[in-house]
C-alpha positions in Angstrom: 4.7 14.5 9.1 6.4 15.7 5.9 7.6 12.1 5.2 4.0 10.9 5.4 2.8 13.7 3.0 5.6 12.7 0.6 4.8 8.9 0.8 1.1 9.8 0.1 2.1 11.9 -2.9 0.4 15.0 -1.5 3.2 17.5 -1.5 1.6 19.6 -4.2 -1.6 20.0 -2.2 -0.3 20.1 1.3 -1.3 23.8 1.9 -4.7 23.5 0.3 -7.8 23.0 2.4 -9.6 19.8 1.6 -12.9 21.5 1.0 -16.3 19.8 1.4 -19.3 18.5 -0.6 -20.0 22.1 -1.8 -16.5 23.4 -2.3 -14.2 21.2 -4.4 -10.5 22.0 -3.9 -8.6 18.7 -4.2 -9.3 15.6 -6.3 -11.1 12.5 -5.0 -7.9 10.5 -5.0 -6.1 13.3 -3.0 -9.0 13.3 -0.6 -8.8 9.5 -0.1 -5.1 9.7 0.4 -5.6 12.5 2.9 -8.1 10.4 4.9 -5.6 7.5 4.9 -2.9 9.9 6.1 -5.1 11.0 9.0 -5.3 7.3 10.1 -1.5 6.9 9.7 -0.5 9.8 11.8 -0.4 7.7 15.0 1.7 5.0 13.2 -0.7 2.2 13.9 0.3 -1.5 13.6 -3.2 -2.4 12.4 -5.1 -0.2 9.9 -8.8 -0.8 9.1 -10.1 0.9 6.0 -13.7 0.7 4.7 -13.8 1.1 0.9 -10.7 3.3 0.5 -11.1 3.0 -3.3 -14.8 3.6 -3.7 -15.7 6.2 -6.3 -12.2 6.2 -7.8 -11.2 5.4 -11.3 -9.1 2.3 -12.0 -5.8 4.2 -12.1 -6.4 5.8 -8.7 -7.7 2.6 -7.3 -4.5 0.7 -8.2 -2.3 3.6 -6.9 -4.2 3.4 -3.5 -3.8 -0.4 -3.3 -0.1 -0.2 -4.2 0.4 2.6 -1.6 -1.3 0.6 1.1 0.8 -2.4 0.3 4.0 -0.3 0.3 3.1 1.3 3.6 2.3 -2.1 5.1 5.7 -3.5 4.1 7.8 -0.5 5.0 6.1 0.1 8.4 5.4 -3.5 9.4 1.7 -2.9 9.7 -1.3 -5.0 8.8 -3.8 -3.4 6.5 -7.4 -4.7 6.5 -9.7 -3.3 4.0 -13.1 -3.9 2.4 -13.1 -3.5 -1.3 -16.2 -4.5 -3.2 -15.5 -5.9 -6.7 -11.9 -4.9 -7.2 -10.5 -5.0 -10.7 -8.2 -7.9 -11.5 -5.3 -5.4 -11.7 -6.0 -4.2 -8.1 -6.6 -7.7 -6.9 -3.2 -8.8 -8.2 -1.6 -6.6 -5.4 -3.5 -8.3 -2.5 -1.5 -10.6 -0.3 -4.4 -12.4 1.4 -8.1 -12.3 0.7 -11.3 -13.1 2.4 -14.3 -13.6 0.1 -17.8 -13.4 1.6 -21.2 -14.2 0.2 -24.4 -13.5 2.1 -22.4 -12.9 5.3 -20.6 -16.2 5.1 -16.9 -16.6 4.4 -16.4 -18.7 1.2 -12.7 -18.3 0.9 -9.9 -17.1 3.2 -6.2 -17.4 2.3 -3.5 -16.3 -0.1 -4.9 -14.1 -2.8 -2.9 -16.1 -5.4 -4.9 -19.3 -4.7 -8.3 -17.6 -4.9 -8.9 -18.3 -8.6 -7.9 -22.0 -8.3 -10.2 -22.4 -5.3 -13.1 -20.9 -7.1 -12.4 -23.1 -10.1 -12.7 -26.2 -7.8 -16.2 -24.9 -6.9 -17.1 -24.8 -10.6 -16.7 -21.1 -11.4 -15.4 -20.3 -14.8 -13.1 -17.4 -15.6 -12.6 -15.7 -19.0 
């Protein structure tokens, strides 16, 4: 348990109650990492996360994405996550991606090939 708290970077708040919508005690990033920690307690081989970065600033978003990638590599787990409109910095940490439009898969494969594939379809990038 202490190893998980350390990996999540929550040592400084480990004895503080999380609070609720009316009582704020820990930050949004700490709350997100706590929720991820709750899911990791059973040491799953497959982790599903729905919008683990929603409502976070870009720095916290990238730290969460990097943390998930690190945990996946170190623990040999697969992390599946929905992230709407990730920044290019966060996207750079993805291994694989599935892009959907109107409920249809328009791309699935290595994240590094996403841009080239979309260029083939005529999309332009700055």
